[in-house]
N, C-alpha and C positions, 0 to 999 in steps of 0.2 A: 369794284364789284358791279355786276350788272344791275341796272335799275329794276329789271324783272324780278330779281331776288327779293326786293323790298316789297313788291306788290303783294297785298294781302296782309302785310305786317306793319304798314305805315301807322295805323291808328295806335297800335301798341307801342311803337317807337315814340310817337309824339306824347302819349300819355305818360310813358316812363320818364322822359326827360323833364316833364313838368311836375313830376312827383315831389321833388324837393321844394319847389316854390315857383312863383310866377316868372315868366320869361317873355320877351318880345320875339318876333319872328326870326330875326337874324341870330339871336342868342339860341333859339331852338335848333336852327340849322347847325350852328357851331357846336352845340352840346351833343347832337347826334354824331357829328363827325369826330369829335374828341373821344366820346365814349366808345366809338367803333374803331378807334385807332386809325382813323382816316379812311377806313374801308367804305364807309357810307357817306355819300355827298348828296344831300337833298337840295332841290332847286326851289326857289320861291314859288314858281308856278305849280309846284307839287304840294308844298305844305300849306299855303294859304287857303286853297279850297278845302283841304282836309281839316284845317283848324276851324274854318267856318262851319263845316258839316258837323264836327264834333261839338261845337257850341250849340248849333240848332238841336242836336240830340240831347243836350243838357249835360254832357260830359265835361265841358269846359265853360268857364265864364271869362269875359274879357273886360278890360277897362282901358281908357286912354290915360297915358302918363306923359308928363312933360319932362324932357331932359334938356335943359337950356332952352334954346329956341325950337327944338324939335319935339314933336308929339309922336308917340308910338303906342301901338296897341299891345298890351300885355295879356297873356293868357294864363289861366290857372285851373287846376282840377277842381271839380265840384265833388260832393260826396258820391254822386253817381259815377263820376269819372274815376274815383278811387276804386269803386266796385268794378267798373269796367276794366280797369288796369289789372285787377286781381283775376278777372275772367280771361283776359288776354294772356296773362302769364301761365295760367293753367292750360289753356289751349296750346300755347307755344310748347310747353313741356310735353304734352301728349303728342303733338306733331313731331317734335324732334325725336322722341322715343320711338314712334312708329317708323319714321324714315331711317333712323339709326339702326333699327332692327333689320331693315331690309338691306341697307348699304353696307353695314358692318355687323353681320350676324355673329352671334356668340354660340358656339356649339354647346348644347345642353344635353345631358344624358336622356336618351329616348326620343330626341328630336332631330330630324334631318336638317342639314344646313343647306 
């Protein structure tokens, strides 16, 4: 899928995959890819700036965790992030309904198609 298709929806994707619980960057990339059936492949150069921005906005919090010798930053939703995710979902439903009504119109009595 074209990366342009993700533009404008990245925040919602990141918030959604973090809804079940904290994840580190690579796990976020993997979760998006898995949940999209492999259609969406995000790059580290795309998600880390977005994660940092979402954290600055107070939608995410992060902490360092050690796994063996490695340290990795894990991100999780804040209460504001959960509210932001709800807003993203509402906006997505409105967007897909509007686009769907243009691309795949349903004939309704009294309305021209």
